[in-house]
N, C-alpha and C positions, 0 to 999 in steps of 0.2 A: 538509470530512472528506465523505471516499463512504463513501454507507449500502453497507455491505458485510449482506448477505439475513440474517446471523444477526448486527449489529452495526458500528462504526466500524469503519472501519481507520484506522489511524493509521503514519505511515512513524517510528523508532522504529532507535538501533544496538540489533542485541542483546544482551541481558542473560547470555547464558548460548548455548554452545555445544546445536543445535541440526538439528531437522530439518524443508522447503521441507512443507508437508499436498499443496502439489500436483506437482513434479515431482520430490522425496524428493532435493532433491540437498539438500548439507553445509550445515547457516551456524553459523560461526563466531562468539564471541562476541571484538563492533563489527561482527559485518561489520552497513548498513542493509541494515535490512526491511520489510515491512507487518505491522502487528497485527491480527488482530480482535479487540476489543475480549471484544465479550458471549462468545464461545470459547474468547477466547486462541489464534487460532489463527493459525502463521506461515506468510508467504508469502516464499520470493527473488526481489531483483529477472528475477533470469533466467523467472520462473511467468508466464500471461499475466493472470491476478490486480493483478499490480506496471503489469503493460505498460494495462492499463483503465483501473487506477486516473491514472496518471497520464497518459491520455489527459482523463481526468472530467477533472483535476487545470488541464489547460491548458484546453478549454475555456472553464470557470468562470472561470477568471484570463485568456485571454486574448485570445478571444471571445465573454466577457458580452457583450449587451447591454444593460448597466439599463451600463455606463461607457464615457462619451461623451473620447472623445481630441482634440477640441479648443483 
């Protein structure tokens, strides 16, 4: 999980219609979103925050130097 400046970001499905805090895009119930637990803010998948989240997740899971593949 990536730590956001106000809490932890979690990828979930939207439980109700909302608006992305960064882009202002509409979020429909059932859409994949990022939810900041501390503030309960939501980010759509088109936001820069989502892009940053998935880049960090890739770095942690794929490029982690602690994992040895041999």
